[in-house]
C-alpha positions as CSV (number, residue, x, y, z in Angstrom):
1,G,2.0,-25.6,-104.0
2,E,4.2,-28.5,-102.6
3,D,6.5,-25.9,-101.0
4,E,3.6,-24.3,-99.2
5,V,2.5,-27.7,-97.8
6,A,5.9,-28.6,-96.8
7,A,6.5,-25.2,-95.1
8,S,3.2,-25.5,-93.2
9,S,3.9,-29.3,-92.2
10,S,7.5,-28.7,-91.2
11,I,8.4,-28.5,-87.4
12,P,7.0,-25.7,-85.4
13,T,9.2,-22.7,-84.7
14,A,11.2,-22.5,-81.3
15,T,9.0,-19.8,-79.8
16,A,5.8,-21.7,-80.2
17,T,7.1,-25.0,-78.5
18,Q,8.8,-23.3,-75.4
19,P,6.9,-23.4,-72.2
20,K,5.2,-20.2,-71.1
21,W,7.8,-19.8,-68.2
22,R,10.6,-19.7,-70.7
23,T,9.2,-16.8,-72.6
24,K,10.9,-13.4,-72.1
25,V,8.9,-10.8,-70.2
26,K,9.5,-7.2,-70.6
27,K,10.8,-5.8,-67.4
28,V,8.5,-3.2,-65.7
29,E,9.7,0.1,-65.1
30,R,9.4,1.0,-61.4
31,P,9.0,4.3,-60.0
32,P,12.2,5.7,-58.0
33,T,12.4,4.7,-54.3
34,P,11.2,7.6,-52.2
35,Q,13.9,9.2,-49.9
36,V,13.1,9.6,-46.2
37,P,14.7,12.6,-44.7
38,E,17.4,12.1,-42.2
39,V,16.3,12.6,-38.4
40,D,18.6,14.6,-36.4
41,D,19.4,12.8,-33.1
42,D,19.0,15.9,-31.0
43,A,15.7,16.5,-32.3
44,E,14.6,12.9,-31.8
45,N,15.9,13.0,-28.2
46,E,13.9,16.4,-27.8
47,V,10.7,14.8,-28.9
48,A,11.3,11.7,-26.6
49,A,11.8,14.0,-23.7
50,L,8.6,16.1,-24.5
51,V,6.5,12.9,-24.7
52,L,7.9,11.7,-21.4
53,L,7.1,15.1,-19.8
54,Q,3.5,14.9,-21.2
55,R,3.0,11.4,-19.8
56,L,4.4,12.4,-16.2
57,L,2.0,15.5,-16.2
58,R,-0.9,13.5,-17.3
59,G,-0.2,11.0,-14.7
60,R,0.2,13.6,-12.1
61,A,-3.0,15.3,-13.3
62,A,-5.0,12.0,-12.8
63,Q,-3.5,11.5,-9.3
64,N,-4.5,15.0,-8.3
65,D,-8.0,14.2,-9.5
66,M,-8.3,11.1,-7.5
67,F,-7.0,12.8,-4.5
68,Q,-9.6,15.8,-4.9
69,G,-12.3,13.2,-5.3
70,K,-11.3,11.3,-2.3
71,E,-11.1,14.7,-0.2
72,K,-14.5,15.6,-1.4
73,R,-15.9,12.2,-0.2
74,I,-14.0,11.8,3.1
75,E,-17.1,12.3,5.3
76,L,-18.8,9.6,3.3
77,I,-15.8,7.1,3.6
78,K,-15.4,7.8,7.3
79,E,-19.3,7.0,7.7
80,L,-19.0,3.8,5.9
81,R,-15.8,2.8,7.8
82,A,-17.6,3.5,11.1
83,S,-20.8,1.6,10.1
84,E,-18.6,-1.5,9.2
85,G,-16.8,-1.3,12.4
86,I,-13.4,-0.5,10.7
87,E,-11.3,1.7,12.7
88,Q,-8.3,3.3,11.6
89,E,-5.3,2.2,13.5
90,E,-2.1,3.9,13.8
91,P,1.0,1.7,12.8
92,G,2.6,1.9,16.1
93,A,-0.5,1.7,18.3
94,L,-0.4,-2.0,18.9
95,T,2.2,-3.5,21.1
96,K,4.2,-6.4,19.9
97,D,2.2,-8.9,22.0
98,E,-1.1,-7.4,20.7
99,R,0.2,-7.9,17.2
100,R,1.4,-11.4,17.9
101,A,-2.1,-12.2,19.3
102,K,-3.9,-10.8,16.3
103,V,-1.7,-12.9,13.9
104,H,-2.4,-16.0,16.0
105,E,-6.1,-15.3,15.9
106,A,-6.1,-14.6,12.1
107,A,-4.2,-17.9,11.7
108,L,-6.6,-20.0,13.6
109,D,-9.5,-18.4,11.8
110,T,-7.7,-19.5,8.5
111,I,-7.4,-23.0,9.7
112,A,-11.0,-23.2,10.9
113,G,-12.1,-21.8,7.6
114,E,-10.0,-24.3,5.6
115,T,-11.3,-27.2,7.7
116,T,-14.9,-26.1,7.2
117,S,-14.6,-25.7,3.6
118,A,-13.1,-29.1,3.1
119,L,-16.3,-30.7,4.7
């Protein structure tokens, strides 16, 4: 009886006194790392070229759609411009003096507008 009491009251074993972080953990078996097939540089360049070609074709198609829409509505556009008093001027139609006078007039209008808005 005394041996049993002495054994039960003796110092606890080392595993019971170790902190939890010191206990050994069984390593988890992980699956093998998946392999990615190698990409051929020529195939990659070909795909990039095809994507670029698709983008260019789609962009050109959008430009064509806008141009056709403008052409369908050209009469309406001309009518709106005429009603607003906007005339289409050819770039070379104004002389140097006329352009200078227009720039001077625009500058004066700007100055007058700034002065008025400051009041």
